[in-house]
C-alpha positions in Angstrom: 0.0 0.0 0.0 1.2 3.4 -0.8 0.1 6.5 1.0 0.3 9.8 -1.0 0.2 13.1 0.8 0.2 16.6 -0.6 1.3 19.5 1.5 0.9 23.2 0.7 4.0 24.7 -0.9 6.3 26.7 1.3 6.2 30.2 -0.1 7.9 33.4 0.8 5.7 36.5 0.2 7.2 39.2 -1.9 10.0 37.2 -3.4 10.5 35.6 -6.8 13.1 33.4 -8.5 14.9 34.4 -11.7 15.4 31.9 -14.5 15.0 28.8 -12.3 18.0 29.7 -10.0 17.6 29.7 -6.3 18.8 33.2 -6.1 16.0 35.5 -4.9 15.5 39.2 -5.1 13.0 41.3 -3.2 10.3 42.9 -5.4 9.0 45.2 -2.7 9.0 48.9 -3.5 7.9 52.0 -1.6 4.9 53.9 -2.8 5.4 57.7 -3.5 2.6 58.9 -1.2 3.6 56.9 1.9 7.3 55.8 2.2 6.3 53.4 5.0 3.9 51.5 2.8 5.1 48.8 0.6 3.6 47.2 -2.4 4.6 44.6 -5.0 5.0 45.9 -8.5 2.4 44.9 -11.1 3.3 42.4 -13.8 2.6 43.0 -17.4 2.8 40.5 -20.3 6.0 41.9 -21.8 7.8 41.8 -18.5 6.9 38.1 -18.1 7.9 37.1 -21.6 11.1 39.2 -21.5 12.4 38.2 -18.1 10.9 34.7 -17.6 10.3 35.3 -13.9 9.7 32.4 -11.6 7.3 33.0 -8.7 6.8 31.3 -5.4 3.5 33.1 -4.7 1.0 34.4 -7.2 -2.6 35.7 -7.3 -3.8 32.3 -8.6 -1.8 29.2 -8.0 -1.3 26.6 -10.8 -3.9 23.8 -10.7 -3.8 20.2 -11.8 -6.7 19.5 -14.3 -9.7 18.7 -12.0 -8.1 20.1 -8.9 -6.2 18.6 -5.9 -8.5 15.5 -5.7 -7.8 14.7 -9.3 -4.1 15.1 -8.7 -4.2 12.6 -5.7 -6.2 10.2 -7.9 -3.8 10.5 -10.8 -0.8 10.0 -8.5 -2.4 7.0 -6.9 -3.1 5.4 -10.3 0.4 6.1 -11.8 2.8 5.6 -8.9 4.5 2.3 -8.2 6.6 1.4 -5.2 10.0 0.3 -6.5 10.4 -3.4 -5.7 13.9 -3.1 -4.3 12.9 -0.2 -2.0 9.9 -2.2 -0.9 12.0 -5.3 -0.1 14.4 -3.1 1.9 11.5 -1.6 3.8 12.4 2.0 2.7 9.7 4.5 3.6 9.4 8.2 3.8 8.4 11.4 2.1 10.1 12.6 -1.1 9.6 16.3 -1.7 10.0 17.3 -5.3 9.8 20.8 -6.8 9.1 21.7 -10.4 8.0 24.6 -12.5 4.5 25.0 -13.9 5.3 27.0 -17.0 3.0 29.9 -18.2 1.6 27.5 -20.8 0.8 24.9 -18.1 3.5 22.4 -19.0 5.7 21.0 -16.2 9.5 21.4 -16.3 12.7 21.5 -14.3 11.7 18.7 -11.8 14.2 18.3 -9.0 14.2 16.5 -5.7 14.2 18.8 -2.7 14.2 16.2 0.0 15.4 12.7 -0.8 14.6 9.4 0.9 16.0 6.8 -1.4 17.4 7.1 -5.0 14.8 4.7 -6.3 11.9 6.5 -4.7 13.3 9.8 -5.9 13.5 8.5 -9.5 9.8 7.2 -9.2 8.7 10.7 -8.2 10.7 12.4 -11.0 9.2 10.0 -13.6 5.7 10.7 -12.3 6.2 14.5 -12.7 7.5 14.1 -16.2 4.4 12.1 -17.2 1.9 14.7 -15.7 -0.6 16.3 -18.1 -0.5 20.1 -18.5 -1.7 22.1 -15.6 -3.8 25.3 -15.5 -1.0 27.9 -15.2 -0.7 30.2 -12.2 -1.5 33.9 -12.8 -0.1 37.1 -11.5 -2.0 40.4 -12.2 -4.1 38.4 -14.7 -1.2 37.1 -16.7 -0.1 33.4 -16.8 3.4 33.2 -15.2 5.9 30.5 -14.3 5.4 29.2 -10.8 7.6 27.0 -8.5 5.5 24.2 -7.1 6.5 21.8 -4.3 5.0 18.3 -4.2 5.6 15.9 -1.2 4.9 12.3 -2.0 4.8 9.9 1.0 5.8 6.3 0.4 4.5 4.1 3.2 4.5 0.3 3.4 1.5 -1.5 5.1 2.0 -2.5 8.7 2.9 -6.2 9.0 -0.1 -8.4 9.8 0.0 -9.5 13.5 0.4 -13.2 14.1 -3.0 -14.9 14.5 -3.8 -15.7 18.1 -3.9 -19.3 19.1 -7.6 -20.0 19.4 -7.8 -23.7 20.4 -11.2 -24.5 21.9 -10.1 -27.6 23.7 -12.6 -29.9 21.9 
């Protein structure tokens, strides 16, 4: 038995990635009227196309076709526990991150938290087989969004030994 678990992505408000690197830069700017007030700049289509920004947080997060329940169902139908990992009793949560592109395609899959190389490979293969998502949006424009996907691999508990039920007859 395999237990899949999705957790919300860890995001940092007001920050963005540039071209898939882990380097971040703040996008907070002061407003003219009140220097103590901060606001994130608006995004326009040319800016997105030109700079290929990668966001942690957007107005509308990317969505798997059919929503989170459909993602859970799809993962359950398409994942398989690697036989060698199962024999060794390897369990744990693999956390992957990938980019949902502005056209909804999935790219740049990486393992953020590893458990076992075979489990990691299974998660990466799943991500590459995913259908296109509904892209995330910022200021009404589709943008590239970094998405985190934890997948929990859990073996069933061993069956307890049957109790001796002699009746004495």
